[in-house]
N, C-alpha and C positions, 0 to 999 in steps of 0.2 A: 490747420492743415491735416488732412488725413494721412494715414500711414499704410503702406503695403505690408503684407505678411511675409514677403520674400526678402531675405537679407543674409549677409555673411560678414563675419568679423574674426580677426586673428590677433592674438597678443602673445608676448614672450615673457618668460620669467626664469629665474635660476633657483633651484631648490637643492640644498646640500651639495652645491657645486655642479649640479647637473642641469643643463638647459631644458626648459619645459615649454611646450607650445599648447595654447588653448585655441580651439576653433569653435565658433558658434555659427550654426546654419539654421535658418528659419524658413518655413514654407507655410502655405495656407492650411488652416484646420478650423473646424467649427468651434472648438474650444481651445484652451491653453493646455498643451501637452508637452512637458519637458522631460528629456531623457539625457542621462549623463553616461559617458563611456570613459573609464579610467584604467590605467595600468595597475597591475597587482600591487605595486609598491604604494599606491595611493587609494586603494579600494575603500579604506575607511572614511574617505572624504565625500562619499557619494551623496549623502543626505544634505549636508550644508551647501554643496555645490548645486544640487538640484533646486534648493530653496532660493539661492542667489539667481539662478537662471529664470526661475518663475517670477521673481520680484522685478526683473528687468523688462518683462514683456506682459502684455495684456491678453493677447490672443495669438494662436498659431501653434504649429508644431516646432519645438525648439530642440535641436540636437547639439549638445555640448560635448566636445571631444577633447580629452587631455592626453598628450603624448609626451613621453620622456625622450631625451636625446640618446644617441647611440652609446654615450659614456656609461649610462646606467646599466645597459645590457652587458657591456664589457666587464663591469664590476661584479656580475653574477658569478658564483662559483658552484662547483659540483662536489657534493659530499658523498663519500663511499662508506657504506656500513661493512667494514672489513670482516667483522665477526660473522655477520650473516653470509657474506660471500664465501668465507671459508667453510661454513656449514653446508652451503649448497655444493661446493666442490667436493667435500668429504663424502656427502651423501651420494654424489654421482659416482665416486670411486667404489663405494660399498655396493651400490646397486649394480654396477658393472661387473664386480666380482661375483655377486650372487646370481645374477641372471645370465651372465655371459655376454651381455650386450656391450658393444663397444662404446667408449666414449668418456673422455675427459672433457669438461666444459671449457670452452675458449673464454678469453677475457671478454670478448664482445657478448657472448651468450650470458656470462655471469652478470654483466652490467645491465642486461635487458630483463633480468629476473626481478620480480616485485620486491621493492624495499632495499635493493642493493645500492642504487644511485638515485640522487635527487638534486635538483637545481635549487640553490639557495640565493635569493635575491639580496641585493644590498639593502640594508635597513635605512628607512627614511623616517625622521621624526615628524609625524603627521601634525602634531601641535605647532611645530615650527613652520611646516609647509603650508598649513591652512591659510593664513593671511596672505601669503605670497600668491597662492593659487586663486584665492578669491579676488585679489586685485587684478590678476590676469583675466579672470572671467568677467569682471566689471568692464575692463578695457575692451575686450572682444565684444561684449554685449553692446557697448556704446557705439562701436564701429558698425555692428549689424543694424542698430537702431537708426544710425545716420543714413545707411543705405535704404532702409525701409521708408524713411522720411523723404528722401530724394525721389524714390520711385512713387511714393504717395502723391507728391506734388505734380508729377507728370500725369498720374491717373486722375487727379482732381481737375486739372486743366482739360483733360479729355472729356470727363463727365460734363463739365459746364458747357463745352462746345456742343456736345450731343444733346443736352437738355434744351439748348436753343433750337436745335433742329426739331426735336419732339414738339416743342411749343409751336413752331412754324407749321409743321404738318397738321397738328391738331386744329389750328386756325383754318387751314385750307379744307380740312374735313368738314368743319362747320359750314363754311361757305358753299362747298359743293353739295352737301346734304340739303341745304336750303333750296338751292337751284333745282335739285332733283325732286324734292317734295312739291315745289311749285309746278313742275312739269307734270307730275302724276295727277295733281289736282286738275290741271287744265285738260289732260287727256280724258279724265273721268267726266268732266263737264261736256266735252265734245261728244263723247260716247253717249251720254245721257240725252243730249240734244238730238243726236242722230236717231236714237230709239224713239224719242218723242215724235219726230217727224215721220217715222215709219209706222208707229202704232197710235199716235195721238194721245199717248198716256205719259204723264210726268209724275214720277214718284220722288217728291222732294225729300221725304224722310230717308228713303233708301240712298239717295245721292249724298245726303249729309253723312249718313252712317259710313258709306264707302270712303268718303273723303277723310273722315276722322280716323278710320282704321288704317288707311294708307299712310297718313301723316304719322300715326303712332309707330308703324312698322319702320319708317325711315328716319324718325327723329332720333338724333344722336346728341342732342344738346346736353343731356345729363352726363353722358360718357365724356364728352369734350370738357365740360366743366370739371368733372372729377379728375380727368387727366391733367388739366392745368393745375389743379389743387395738389396732386401728387408731385408734380414737377416742383412746385414751390416748396413743399415739405422736404423734398430731396435737397434742394438748394439750402434750405434752413439747416438741415443736418450737416451739410458741408461747412456752413458758416459757424456752426457751434462746436467744431472739433478742437477749438483752442482749449476746451476744458480738459482735454487729454483722455476722455472716455472713448472706448471703441464704438464705432458707428456702423460697422460692416453689416451687422444683422438688421439694423433698421433700414439701411439702404437696400438690402436684399428684399425685405418685406415690401418696400415702396415700389421697387421695380417689378415685383410680382403683381402688385395691384395695378400698375400701369399696363402690364401685359393683359390683365383681365379686361380692362377698358378697350384696349386695342382689338382683342378678340371679339368683343361685343360689337364694336364699330364694323369690323369685317363681316359679321353675320347679318348686320342690318343694312349693309351697303346696297343701295338701289341702282347702282350704275357702275360702269367700268372705272370712272374717275375715282370714286370713293374706295373701290376695291384696291386699286393700285396704291392709293395713299395709305390704306390699312396695311398693305404688305410693306411699304416703306417704313411705316411706324413700327411694325413688329421687328423688322431688320435692325433698326436703330436701337430698340429696347433690348434686343438680344445681345448687341455689342456692349451695352451698358451692363447687362446682367453678367456677362463673362468677366468684365473688369471688377465688378462688385465682389466676386468670389474671392478675390485676393486682398480685400480691404480689411484692415484690423477692426 
């Protein structure tokens, strides 16, 4: 079964008595691209968490977000460098006396000066936190993968239904093209017969050449055969997804090749019936192509 690249998963953990939430969001991407967002208290865990996120997925853009509960923020404290604050205040007084400028520094002004105040976060033992956070990442990743698999099942069912339609349209193209080619040959023969009656001249070689050229212009047998072949390869790729390997790029290539055959059929169409079928074929293939972009 194929997997979509769109998924979401969430898991909870408790680190040093503080609740922690891990969220995994995945969307479509040409390659595997994992990013991790962490609070300052856990910034040292970025590399192992990125590796864990990358190991869980094969393709797509993966965003792993870790958030600590409000308790961790309430435990943060403010440190004041009182010596530095006193130096600022003393200098302000000296400068006021020397220059005649007014001003003692208020408490708010002192706290805003560089180096006077800084926020100190609660310390977290990263070695102790790592296995707990990794477990939460694994749980959130599993939930995201389950969503990707569920959506992949729906996409696969849609693919198989549309491939049936593509096969049916290709068969009708072959039938209509044969009818049109026969009609062109008959018109050429009648025209040649008319010219013979008018001029008394019959150019058998020229007639044969015109018939061959007309048949070649309208013959879409090769395109129809290749189209059926690409459809079968597409189905085979869907059937082979039990191996766990991503197939999105292969499916993308196959639908592009089917599009080439559809374009050629449209350019060779010798009548309105085949032209309309070529448009239907391109429409169906475009719907498949849009879905393929989100397949892992």
